N, C-alpha and C positions, 0 to 999 in steps of 0.2 A: 386707324387701327386695322389690323388684319381681321377679316370676318370669318365666321364659322364655315361658310361655304367655301371660301378661299383655302382655309386650313384643310378642308376635306379633299379639295383638288390636289393640294400639295402632298397630302398623305397618300392619295391614289398614285401620284407620280413616284413617290418614295417606294411604294409597294411594287411598282413595275420594276424598279432597279433591284429591289430585294429579291423578288421571285425570279429575276433574270440572272441572278448569281453575283451581283455586286452588293456585298453585305457589309463591307467596311464603311461606316458612316462618313468618314473623311473622303473616301473615294466617291461616294454618292454626291456629297456637297460639291466636290471639285468638278465632277462631270456635269452636274446641273449648272454650275457656275459658267463653265465653258459654253454650254448650249445657250444659256441666257445671254451671254455676251455676244454670241454669234447672231442671235435674234435682235439684240439691241443695236448691233452694228448696222443691220439692215434698216431698222426703224430710224436711227440717227441719220444715216445717209439720205434717206427719203425726206426726212424733216429738213435737213440742210438744203436739199434740192428745191423744196417748196419755198423756203425762206429766200433763197437766192433768186428764184423766179419772181417772187413778189417784189423784191428790191431791185430787180433788173441787173443782178450781179452774176458773173460767170460761176459755174459750179463744176468741179472736177470730181466725179464719183470714184470711190475706191474700187467700185465694181465695173467701171467703164471699160469698154473695148476688150482687148485680149489681155489676159493676166498670166504671168509666168509663175508656175507652181513647180518647183524643182526643175526637172529637165523638160517638162511639158508646158505647152501653152494652151490655155482653155478660155472659153468665153467668160468674162467676169460676171455676167448676169446670172449664170447658173450656180454661182457661189452665194447668191442671196437667199436667205431663209425663205422669203416669200415665193421663190421659184422652186428650189429643190425640195421643199416640203410636199409639193404635188407630184414628185416623181414616184414611180413604183418603188416598193421597199428595197429591192436589191440594188437598183440604180442609185437611190438616195444614200444607201449605206456606202456604196463605192465612192460616190462624190464626196461624202463627208470624210471618209477615212483617207482617201488619196488626194483630195483637192482642198476641201474647206479647212481641215485642221492644219495642213502644211501652210496654207495661205495665211491664216490668222497668226500662226507662230512667227511668220516672217513679215507681218503687216508693217512693222516699222523698220525702215532701213537702218536707223540708229540702233546699233547693237547694245548701246549703253542705256537705252531708254528703260524705264521701269517696266513697261509692258513686255519688251523683248526679254528682259531678265527672268520674268516669272512665267512667260509662255514657252520659253526655250525647252523646258523639260516636261511640257504638257503632253500627256499620253491619252489617246482616245481608247477608252476601255469598254465601250458598249459592245457586247460580244456578237449580237446577231442582227440582221436587217429587220426582223419582226419586232424585236425589242426597241430598236431605234424608231421605227414607225410609231409604236405605241407612245414612246417618250415624247416625240415631236408633237403628236396630237394632244397629249396631256398638257404639254407646256403651252401650246396655243390656247387651250382652254383657260389656263391660269392667267395668261396675258389678257385674254378677253375679260376675265373677271376683274383684273387689276384696272383695266381701262374704265370699267363701269363705276369703280369706286372714285375715280377722278381725284385721287389723293397723291400728291407728289412724293409723300414719304412711304408709300405702300411697298416699294421695292426693298427699302431698308427693313421694313417689317417682315417681308418674305425671307430676306437673308437671315434675319434673326430667328425666325421660326425654323429655318433649316438648321441653323447652328445650335438651336436648343435641342435638336435631336442627337447631337454628338455627345456621347456619354461623358467625354472628358472635358466638355465646355464648363468653365467655371473653376476648374482645378487650380489654375494660376490666376484666379481673380478676374477672369474675363467675363464681362457681361456688357451687353450693348447699352449705350447711353440713349435714352429715349430721344427721338428726333426733336420734339418740342423743347426739351431742355437744351439740346445742342443749339437750336435756333435762337433761344433766349440768350445764351452765352455769346453767340455771334452778334446779335443785335446790341447787346451791352457793349461789346468791344468795337462795333462799327468799323470793320477793316476798310482801309483805303486802297487805291490802285497801286501804290508803291510798296506795299507790305511784302515781307518775306515771312511766310507763315509755316509753323511746324507743329506737328503732333508727334511726340516721341514714343507714344504707345497707340498707334493709329488704328489698329483693328481693321474695320471695313472702310476707313477713311471718312467716317461720318462728319467730323468737324471740318475737314478740308473741303468736302463736297458742299456743306452748308455755307462755308465762307465764300466759296466760288459762286454759289447761287446768290448770296447777298451782294457780291460785287457786280454780278450781271444785272441785278435789279436796281442798284443805286448808282453804279458808275459805268453803265454800259457804253455810253458814247465816249467817255474818257479813255476806256480801255480798248474797245474794239475799233475805234477810228484813229488810233495812234499806234503806229507799227511797233515802236519799241516797247510800249506798255502791253500791247497784245502779246508780243513775244515773251515778255516777262511773265504774263499771266499763264501762258501755255507751257512754259519751260522752267521758269526760275522762281515762281512764287510759292509753290506748294511742296512741302517736304514731310514725309511720314515714315516712321520706323516701327518695326514690330519684330517679334521673334517667332511668329507663326506664319509659315509660308502659305498656308491656305488663306489666312486673313490677308496677306500681302497680295495674293492673286485677286481676291475679291476687291480689295482696296484699289489696286491699279485699274481693274476693269471698271469699277464704280466711277473713278475719276475720269477715265476716258469717255465713258458713255454720258458723262455730264459735261463734256466739251473741253476737258483739259487734256491736251494732246500728249504731254510728256512730263508728268509730275515725277518728283524724286520720291519713289516709294521703295525702301530698301530693307533688307534683312539686317537687323542690328540689335544688339543688347545695349539699349541706350544708357544704362547705368555703368557699363564697363569701360575699360580703357580703349575699346575699339570705337568709341564715340569721340571723335576729335572736335566736334562742333562746340566752339566757345565764342560768345559774344557775336553771334551770327544772325539771329532772328529778331524781327521787330514785333512779332506776335506769336504767342504760344497758346493754343487751345487744346485742352487735354482732359481725359479722365483716366489717369494712370491706374494700374492694378493696385488694389489695397492689400493684397496678401499674395502668397505663392512662394515658389522656390526662388532662392536667391543665393548665388555663389558669392559669399562675402569676400573671397580671395581675389575676385576679378573686378570688384567695384572700384571705380576710379578714385584715386587717392585724394584728389582735390574735393570730391564730394564728402568723403569721410572727415576731411579736415574741417569742413563746414558743419557737418552733422554726423557724429559717430554713432551709427545705428545699423541694424539689419532690416529695419522697417522700410519697405519699398515706398510707402506713401510719403515718408519724410525725405528719403533720398531723392525722390522725383522732384520735390519742391526745391531742394538744393540744386538739382540738375537744371531746372527751369531758370534759376538765377544765373547759372553759369552759361547757359546757351543763349540767353537774351543779350542783345547789345544794349548799351546804356540808352535809356529812353524807351526800351522795348517793354511791351505789356503782356500780361498773362491773365487768362481766366481758366481756372482748373477746378475740378471737383475733388473734394477730400472727404474722408470719413470724419464723423464728428470728433473722434478721439484726437485728431490733429489739432483741433481748436482748443481743447482743454487738458490734454494729456500732461501728466505731472513729471514725466521722466526728463532727464537733462537734455536729451536729444530733442524732445518735443519743445521744450522751452527755448533751446538754442535756435531752432529754425524760426520760431515765432518772433524771438528777439531780433533775429537777422532781418526779417521782413519789416518789422516796425521801426527799428533804429537805423538800419543802413539803406533802406529802400522806401518806397511809398506804398504802404498798404492802403487801398482805397475802399474796398467793400468786403463784407462777409454776409452772404445770403444763406440763411438756414433753410434747408428743404425738409419736408416731412419724410418719414421713414418709408412710406409706400411708393415713392417715386420710381424705384427700381424693381418693384414687384411686376410679374411673379418670379423674376430671376433672383432677386435678393431683397432682403428686408432691412438693409443697413441704413442708418441715418447719415445723411451727408450734407455738405454745404459747398458753396461756391466761393472761392477766394479770387479777388481781383487785385492785382498789384502791378506797379511799374518799377523796373530796375533803374535805380539812380546811382547806387554806390556811395551816396552821400546823404542818406536820409531823405526827409521830405514828408513823413507822415505827420500831419497836424491833427487830423481827426479821421475816424473810420466810420463808414456808413454801414449800419446793420439793418437787415430786413428779415422779418419772420414770415416765410412763405407758409400759408395754411393749405392752399390748394393749387394744383397745376392744371386744372381743367379736366382731370380724370379722377375717378374714385380711387381711394388709397388701399383698396383690397386687391386680391389676386385677379379680379375681373378687369380692373382698370377701365371701367365704362365711362363715357363722357358725362360730365356734370356741369352745371351752370357756373359754379364758382371757379374763378381762375385769376390768380394773382400775377401771372406773367406780364400782361400788358402794363399793369401798375408798376411792377418792378423796373421794367425798361424805361417807362416815362419818368419815374422818380430818380433813377440813377443818372439820367441825362439832364436832370435839373436839380443838382444837389444844393444849389443856392436856396431852393425852396424848402429844404429839409432842416434848416438851422433852428427853427422855432418848434419843431415837433417834440412832443412830450415822450418820455420813456414808456408811457402806457400805450402808445400807438404802434402800428405794425412796423414802421421804420423810424430810425432816429440816428443822430450823429453822436459819437463818443469821442471826447478829446484824448489825444495820445497819453497825456499824463495819467489819466484814470486807468488806461490799459496797462501802463507800466506799473502802477501801484498794485494792480491785480495780478502781477506775475505774468503779464502778457497773455492772460486768458482771453480767448476770442469767442467763447460761447455766448450766444445772445442772452441766455438766461442770467448771466452774471450782471447784465446791465439793464435788462428789461424790468419794468416795474409793473406789478399787477394792481389793477384798480379794484379795490374792495368796496362793494356797495353795501352800506349798512342796512341790516334787516331789522325791522321793528317787530318785536314779539309782544303778545298781550301779557298783562301782569300774571304772576304765578297763581294768585288767588282765582283768576278767571280760568286758567288752564285746569286747576283742580276741580272747579265747579263743572266744567265740561266733561272731565273724566268721571265725576260722580254721576252725572246725568246719563252718560253712556253706560255706566255700570248698572244703573237702575233699569235702563231699557233692555240690557242683556238679560238681567235677572227676570224681568217680566216676560221676555220671550222664552226663556227656559221653562218658566212655570206653565205658560200656555202649551208649550211643546210636550211637557210632562203630562198635562191633562188630556192630551190627545192620544196618549199611548194606552 
């Protein structure tokens, strides 16, 4: 979690932009993002150099030798953050404006790469050398603070804290999925090295980054020592789409700085006809927007055929089914209303999941998971596209705690159901004898059908009532009379003292 000290340093950096004349929050976030990427690029290159030295492998630095920037050739070393940050303000400003920015805009020769697409129109907007010097110093302090936290998720928290400052954030249902929830969903799905993974509402690419980190941890040798699989990991595995260009820039940079060279991160309205992807992906991980503007006229016709509605949360479920190949899996976050809503569209999409595909799990999450950004109650749906049914029984889990307090502070607490959720899901054979009074249990398909495809856990969970023994009425009256006598005696003593 982001600390108060780190928040203060980010606020200081924000104030430098504000007092320097960059007052549009989107511009501030974009400029910060560019600078963070330039710094990350240096750190990543240095890390790769160290790893290659340890393994005895050759390393070609992107900053090595002479580098062509437009019509000029400059020493690559002076484009490194760790070098130009020590230049005098005037020279640093000149290097940044005339060399570093053009260099990162053309970093990838592939003009179709996600990075090239979203850096093409990047503009360096910091107006003065003095302001740049202040920004670079402040950003170094932020990175020093992040390094002290030693938390792999801290940059995601920093991005989110930046985005929380944008007044329009949340208007279209955008809020960041907490990293530990993303990690839980990735561990539940356990992606393999041959996956084709998509997030149709990717934001900052949190799910894609987490999937990549999982694969590095669990399939490192299989991916990185196999040329075809490594190429697939770098260029063909990860696909993300969003309608916010700032998000796409951050998402593309986030993927690159996590070691994925050329992810497919594109501007696209996933629900519209401009999304041609059908039966393409083996895994979808997503937290689609639950509300917001929707142009009903451009929603793809095949989605409306499956689920005639204007509700984005239902249309995205229909979309996932269309985009998955047969045998493809999905883990997605949905608002509670999807699980028990009584409209025809709600029932239609639930019936589709249960009858025509294999619905595997419904994990009910407490309402505080998305605080302080939203207080909505949500759940995680896990299903496999089959096209021919396959739902025999559905696993339900009632999450009570995610390791953090459920108020706006979200402070760490001892209680955490996430490890238990992952362990139980990967051993469903051990769930067959669980009673409905426990935290997790299996519900047969027939019972779900009888209940109108209601998927809310409260429909199936049984509360265990512990009988309470009360004393006889006569004994209670005797106690009341004794109390009344004591009160009367106390009043008389008090009256005598007056």
